[in-house]
N, C-alpha and C positions, 0 to 999 in steps of 0.2 A: 579292906580286901584280905589282908593277912589273917585277920580273925576268922573270916569266912572260910579261907583255905584250911586253916587248922581244924575248924569244926567239920569241914567236909572230909578230912582225912580220918577224924575220929568216927564219923558215920560210916565211912568205907570199911574200917576195921570192925565196926559193930555189925555190919551186914555179914561179913565172913564169920565172925564169932557166933552170931545167932544160928547160922546154918550148921556150923560145926557142933555146937551144943546139941542141936536137934539130931544130928547124925550120931553123936555119942549115945544119946538116950535110945535111939532105935537099935543101935548095935548092942547095947547092954540088955535090951529086951528081946533079943533073938532075931534081929533083922526082919521085923514085921512090916512088910511093904504096905499092907492094908492100913496100918497105923499112920504111915507117912502120907498116904492119900487123904486120910481124914484130917491130918494136921494141916495139909495144904488147903483143904476145904475151910477149916477154921480161919486160916490166914486170909483167905479171900474176904471173909466176913469182916475181919479186923481192918483190912484195907478200906473197905467201903465205909465202915463206921468212923475211922479216923478222918477220912476225907469229908464226911458229913460234918464232923466237928470243926474241921478247918474252914469249911464254907460258912458255917454260922458265925465264925469269928473274923472272917475276911473283911477288911476295911478299904481295900483298893477298888479301883474302877476298871471296868472292862471296855475294850474297844471291839465292837462287833466284827470289824474287818480282820482282827487278829484271832478270832475264835474259829478253829477248824477241827472238825471231827466227823467221822462217818457214823457215829452213834447218835440216834435220836432219842429224845426223852418225852414219853407220852405222845409220840408221833410228831413232835416238834424238833426242829434243829436247835442245837444248844444256843446259838446266837439269839433265838427268840426269847431267851430268859434274861437277857441283859435288861436291867432296870427293875427286875422282880426283887422282892425282899429275900434276904439270905435264907430264911426258914423255908420258903417255897422252893428255892433252888436245892437246898439240902434234901428236902422231901422227894424232889424229882430224881435225885441220885439214888436214894434208897429204893424207891419204887421201881427204878429201872433194873436193878440187880437182885432185889430180894427174892423174887420168884425163881429165877434161875439158880440162885444160891441154895435155896431150900430144896429144889429138885435135885441138884447135884449132890447135896448131902444125903438125901434119901437114897439116891442111886448107889453111892459108895458104901453106905451102910448095908444096902441090899446085896452087893457083890460079896460081902463078907458072910452074910447069912446063908447064901446059897453055896458056899464053899469054894468060890472062885479064888479067894485068898484065905489064908488062915486068919480068922477074925482077930482084930486088935482089941485089947482090953481098954476100957475107959481110962484107967490109970496111965497106961503107956501113952495114949493120945494126949492126955492132959499134960503130962510131964514134957513130952516132945514139943507141944505147942507153945509152952510158956515162953521160950526164948524168942521165937519168931513174933509172937504177939507183942512181947515186951519191946522188941526192936522198933515196931511201928509206933508204939506209945512214946518210947525214948526219942525217936526221930521227930515226933510232933513237938515235944517240949524243948528238945535240944536245938533244933534248927528252926522250925516254924515259929515257935514262941521266943526262943533264945536269940535268934537273929532278927526278930520282929518282922518276919516275912509277911505276917498277916496284915501289916500296914500297907503293903504294896500289892498283894495278890488280890485279884478280883474274884468274886464267887463263881462266875461262869467259867473262867479259866481253870479253876479247881474242879468244876463239874466234869469237864472232859478229860482231865488228867489221869484218873485211875483206870479208865477203860482198857488201855493196852496191858497194864499190869494184871488186871482182873482176868482178861481173856488169855493172857500168857499163862497164868496159873491153871486155868481150865485146860488149856492145851497140854501142859505138863502132866496133869492128872490123867487125861485121856491117853497120852503117850505112855504113861506108866502102866495103864491097863494092857496095852499092846505088848510092851516089854515083858510084863508079868506072865502073859500067856505064852510068849515065845521062849522064856527062860525058866528053867526048873530051879534056878538058884536065886532065892530071894535077895541075897546080898548084892547080886548084880543089878537087880531091879532098883534097889534102894540107892546104890551108888550112882547109877545113871540118872535117876530122878533128881537126886541131890545136886549132881553136877550141872545139869541143864537149868535147874531152878536157881542155883547160885549165880550162874552166868546171867540169867535174866534179871536177877536182883541187882547185880553190879552194873548192867546196862541201864537199868532204871535209875540207879544212883548217879551214874555218870551224866545222864540227861538232866536230872534235877540239879546237879552241881553246876553244869554249864549255864543253866538258866539263872541260878542264884548268883553266880559270879559276874554275869552280864548286867545285873541290875545296879 
């Protein structure tokens, strides 16, 4: 239990550090709000990818009565996937979100092309995205593999887990568009986006920590 708690604290600090590094890059590159929107779009893709890998490695069993989610997968409730092989479940996760993810990326590239925001350079987006994507990879190896969570987690419980985080990030990006239109100061848009995004990350981390400590 103590080992789990220490790892949880390290992950908590890693969440904050990843977001601060991203903020520092955006600041150095001139407060490009468009870059931050694209960074968050890349992060949503990283979340889905990491969870797909988690599902393929999961060795635990699922209780259909404990699976609860408003999200359906290919028209089926998540509990319908209990008993399916891990690859099928991982494919269901990717197929559920890949279309929306690609559409969202196209849309946010488009708002830069039409001049709604000052277009971000690919270098800025890449540099700012590194820390956030690295955090999700770090979390996978440090907690999921390091604490051998894969031995206890069932693939369907993992199937439903990323939906709130994915939709939360989409909401933050849409919120950012509204703030950007209302404010003439890009720094205000960036700081507000980063604040709400970091709060959402910490809430997600707290939920995951409570689940891990209860096992």
